[in-house]
N, C-alpha and C positions, 0 to 999 in steps of 0.2 A: 365388802365396798372396798376398793382400797382406796390407799390414799384415802244373877243379883237378885244377887240372894235381894229381891224384889220384893218379896214379901213375902216375910217369917212363920208361914202357918203349912203345916204338916200335909192341907188338903191342897192345898196352890204347890207343893212338892209333888206330888199326885197328877195334878192336872197338866202341871208343867212338862213335866216328861211325856203325858200325853198327847199336847196340842204341839209342845214345840218353845222354844225363846229368840224372840226378834231383838236385833240392834240395827238400821237400816234407815238409810237416805228413801226417799219417796219419790215417785217420775210417776204423775195422771198418765203421758204415755205409754207406763207400762202394759202387757198384758197379763193378767193373773195366772199362772203356772197352775200345773199336776201339784199334788201335795201330797208327797211320798207316807202314807199311813202304817206302812206294814211293820211298826215296830209301835202301836199301838195296843194299849192293853187294856181294853174298856171294859173288859167283864157283861151285866143284862145291860148297866147304866149310860145314856148319850149326856155326853160333856159338849159343852159349850164352848170358843173359845174365838177370841175375834183375830183378824188376818188386817192385813193393807195391800195393794195390789197389785207386790210383789210377792204375797205369801207370808209375808213377816210377820211376827204374830210381839205382842207386849208393847212394842216402843217401835217406833218410825220418827224420823225428823226431818223437818221440812222449812225450805228458804224461801222466801218470798217478798215480792214488789208490791205496793200498792194490794192486791188480795192475792187468797191464795187458797189452794182448794187440794183436799186428799180424799182419798175413800176407804174405806171401813166394811169388810164384811164379818155375815157372823157363821161362821164354818163350825159342824158338827162330829164325831170321833165315828159316828156310824149313821147312817140314810134313818134318817129321821120318822119314826112310826105314823106319828099324824101330824096336824099342821101347825106352823109353831110358827107363836105371835110376838114381839118382842121391841122392844125403845132403845136407842143407843141414847144415852144423857149425860150432859156435861156433868159430873161429880166431883165435887174438890176434894175428898175424901179419900178418893185415890190418890192424889199425889200427896196427901195427908202422909198414908201409908207408905208412900213409895221415898218419902224423906227420911221420916223414923229408921224405916229400915235398912235404910243407906248412911243416911246421917249428914243426907244433903239438904241443901234449901232453895231447888229451883221453886221460883214463882210462879203463878197463875197468868194463864194468859186468859185475859177479861173477858168473861163468859159474854156481855153483851156483845162485842166483836165478831161473837162463833154464833155458825148456822147450822145447822142441821136437815138435810134433806128432807121434806117429808115428815117435817117435825121429829127427824128419827127413826121414824118404823118401818121395819124391814118383818118380811113372811118367811116362811120356807114351806114346800107343802108337802103332803108326805112321803118319804122315799127320795124325798132332796138333801145333801151334807153339805150345803153352801147359800149361802142369801147372794140375791143379787146386791150390789153396789150401792153404797150409801155415801152422799157428800157429803163432807164437813167442810164448808167454808168459815175464811177468818179475813177481817180485815187489816189493815196498818191503822197506828195512831201514831200523833209526836209524842206519846207517853210512853212510849215502849221504847228501850236502848238499844237500839241495834245491833253493842259488845255483848247481849245477853242474849240465852236461848226462856223461852218462858214455855209452861207446856197449857193442853190442853188437856184434861183428866179425860179419861171418858170411860162410861161403865154400860155395861144392859140390864135394861132389866124386863123381864119375863113376864108377858101377858098369858099365853096359852101355850101350852106344848108339850109339858112336860119334860122339857131337860133340865141337864144340872146346870147352873149358872156357878161361878164363882171367880175368883183369883184371875182365872186365865177368858175372862169375859170384862177385864177390867183394860184400860190402854192409854197408854202416854203417849200423846203426841209434840214432840218438844219442837220449836217454834222461832225462827228469826227472822225478825222483821227488818230486810234487808232496805225499805226503802229510801232509806236519806244515804247510802253507800251506795256510790258507781258499781256497773254488772259488768264480773268480767268475764263471761260466760259467752262462747260466740255461737255462732249458729251449727256451727256440727256437732256442738256439745263436747268435742274433743277439747281436753285439759293439758297444758304441758306443765308439768313439775320439775320445777330447775331444784337441784338438790344441790346445795353452798357449802363449798366450802371454806368454811367464814375464818377457819385461822389466815387464812390468805386472803379473803375477799369481804367486801363491803356488800350487804343482801339488799343496797340501794339500787346496784344494777339493775333489777331485774325492771327498776320505773323506765330504763331508757329506750324501753323496746314495745314499740305500739303497731298497732294494722291499721294500713292509710285508710280506708275507707268507713272503719265505723269507730277506727278509734279504741279500740277498745287493747287493754296491756296485752303481751304475747303470753305472761306467765301469767298460772291460774294458783297452785301450789308454790308455796317456799317452804324448804328443807332446812331448818340449822343443821349444818351435818361437821360435831355433831357430839352431843350429850351424853353422859354414859350410864350403866348400872356399875355401883359399887359398892365392894365389903367392908364393913368397920371393925375390924378386928378386935377393937375395946368393946363395943355393943355385942357384935355377930349381930347387928342390923344392914339390911340394904336398905341404896340408898341411892339418889342422883345427884350426879358429881358433873360441874361445868366449866367445863378450864376455863382458863380466863377469859378466851375469845368469846366463849359461846355467852358466858354468865355477863362479860358487860354488853352483850346486844340485849341479853334480858332487862340488867338494870336501868338500860338505859332506850325502852322498849318504844318511849313516844317518837325518840329519832332517827331509831332503826328499824320497826317494827312497823310502828301504826300508822305508818305513809304507806305501806305496801298494803295492809288492810284495807285503808282509806282507798284504794282505788280496786278494792274490789279481790285481794288476793287471800289465801291463808297462810297461816304458819304455823307450822310444822319444827316438832322438837323431835331429832335421832335420838334414837338410845342403842347403843350398844356396849359391848364388854371395855374391860380396859385394865386387863392385863392382872385379873385375882382371879378370885374365884367365884366368884357371881357373873352371871351372864341371864340373857334373856330365853335360854333357853333349859336352865336345870333349875329355878326353882321349887319349890314342893308347893303344896296350896294353898295354904296359910299366908306362906313366904309371899307369894304372886298377887297375893289376897290385900296384903299393909302393902306391898310397894305399889299395886295400883295405886293408892288409895294418895300416895305422896308425887305420885306423878298427876294425880287429879290435883291435887293442892296446887301444883307448880304453873300446871297449864289454865288457874283459875286466878295464879298470883302474876301473869306475867298475859293474862288475855292468847293466849295460844290456840290455835285450833285442832291439836290433836298429835302424836306418838309415829313413828315412824321407826319401825323392828330390825334391826340387823345383828344378826348370831357370829360375832366375829368378833377377834382380838380377846376373849375368854379363857383364862386357866381353868379349865374343867378339872376336878380334881375327883379323882377314881379310887376310894370310894368316897361317895359322896356327904361332907360334914353334915351333921343337923341341921334340919332346914333346907337343906337342897338333895335332889334330885339327879337319877344317870341323866344324862344332858340327852333332850328327842325335840322331837316336834309337840309331840303332845301334849310338854311343859310349856314351849313356847306357847301354843295355841292355848293353852291355860292361860297365860300371862297375858295374852291380850283379850282373852275373854273376859277374865277380870276386871283388865282395867276399861272393858267399852263396856261391860259393865257399871261402872263406877261413873266413867261418864257417857253416856250413851248419845251427843249428842255431840259429839269428839270424832274427828276421823280417824280411825286404825287403820296404815298404813303397811304392806311386809315385804320385804324385799325378798325376792324371791332364789336365795341364797343360803347356803347350810341348813338351818334346824327351822329356817324360817320358810322356805321355801316351799313347804309344801302343812295344810294343817289339816287332822285330824277333827272329829266331833269333838264337844265339850261338853258333858252335862245333856248331851240329846239335841244340842245344839248347830245347825251345822254351821263351818268356820265362812260361809258368803254371809251372814247373818250378825259374824263379830268383826268382819273384814270389811274396811271399806275401799281396799285398794290394794290390789297385786299388784307389784311394780318389775319386771323382770331385771334380771343381771344386765350387762352391756351385751345389746345384741340378740337375745334372746325373743322369741317372734312365736312359741305357742301357746294356744288356748289353755288359758289358767282353770278351765272347770276341775279338772282332776285335781288340781293343788289345791283350790279351795271351794269345795263343791260346795254351789248353793248362790256363785258370787256371780251377778251378771257382768258383759261383757265391756260394761259401762266403767267398772271397776276394774278394767285390766290395763297395765300400762306394758306397750310394747314396744321394741328398738330402743331402748335404751341409750342415751351418747354419753360418752366419758369424752370431755372438750379437754381435758388436759393432755390427753395421748391421743389427741385424734381420729377417736374411735364415733364415727358418724352414722347416721342412721343417710340409705339413699332413697333417691326419690321413687323408686321403686318400693322400698318399705312403707316409707308415709303412705303411698297409694292404698298397700295391702291393709297399712291400720286402719285406714279410713273404711275402706270397701268393709272390711270384713265386720264393722262395727263397733273397735275395742275402742275403749273412753281414754287413752292417754299414752303420753311416752312422754320420758325423764332424762333430764337433762341433770350432767353432773359436773361441777366444777367450770360454769361460767365464770368466763373474768376477762372485762374487756384489755386489761391490760397485760396482759399474757403473749408473749408475742406473735402465737400463730390465731390471734382474735380476726384477722382484716382475710385472711386468705383459707380460715378452716372452722371461725366460729360461726361469723356472721354470717357464710354462703350457708352455712347450715343451716342459723335460724331465716332464714330469706326461702329456705326452700320450704320448712315446715309453717310458714304463715302461708304461701302459695298451694301447697300439698295440701295443706288440713284443714285452710281456714278461706281459699282462694282468694285473699288478700296481698299487697305489697307490704312489708315489714318496712318499718321507719324506725332507723336508729339515730337517738337525739346527739350522737356524738358527744354527750356531757357525762363521759365516765366518773362515779365516784369513788375514790383511792379510801382504801384500808385506813382510818384518821384514829386508832385507838392503840 
């Protein structure tokens, strides 16, 4: 941009390859797609695994207000030879194992607020390989902190059927109760992603734009552009560096970031190179895992909602030094995967540029399961299904706009985005104090409100100057 290791057992390693892995949000309106079993090597045994409505395995995330619901299915690696009867149940030990394996401290969602449809009972007839859906419902509580993710841990208990169960029939539903936070979601479901050049602009300006009838904020996700990946020559360690502008916002999140989150917006930290040997596309596997842990600590400390990956401004070295590999899309995918695995409840946003422009599978997990958003470079409009296999259109941002340079999306562009079922549009460097605001930026946002939401934009005329 210009200007899991979930469970450390050998059995799970086998089943994870058989059944795939998952990290994604859940949408009850999405139909269950087909499952590609071409890479399964099952021998004579039939293994069970759990998937959600999108066919995602192991982990999903759900945000809800007042009451929430998701569906789970029991899948088999081959058709059942005889009838299978099993029960989904709340199982604290599943989260305990996850926290131990990942050195995390996620808390349980209260069991008394969770209901399994039909007591969790499911069945498959002989010859079937996937059960019908079983709904997991949950309720809000004043005791739940809206800033925290809680976990509903689920396991499958087999009553009959002779299938193999184990780690792959465990499932974690990461849940956020946002009942006490205003909702930024609009009826069309399309998200506006505001990538803020915070060296110049106060992110509070995202509060200035609302929709007239619904009162919703125009902006859904704010990217702080940008934090960096850096290399420490003394320690040989890769670490997150934030310039004084970014760090000031983080250190003063109550003033600059929390007001955005209080309106329902997500805050995402950009990560890109900073003119040294490290980058988002050249970390060896272990280096990627360690950097992912650091990013999790940063997101936890400052209550951030995810990471935006951008492969720019790195001085990659050839041959690669120890701890690094030759820059590749595969290495960039590995870093995104390891970071999603470290914090499954956070957003992973990949910029369609450089080596983050497309990802291969990692450890048999398709990129659509560890990438939440594929965000096009300016003007890009193609479907990103080939760039990030498995990614739903709802996670694709098309026709990105560069407000500093006046590169805007047309009415036709925005209509194609909406009619095509795509999920987002990114604006970069929005700034009410820039000279082109009145005749370029504001008209573009008015056009976005009209075409994407059938509403009139309201600009309050009270912009926030950079005051640090």
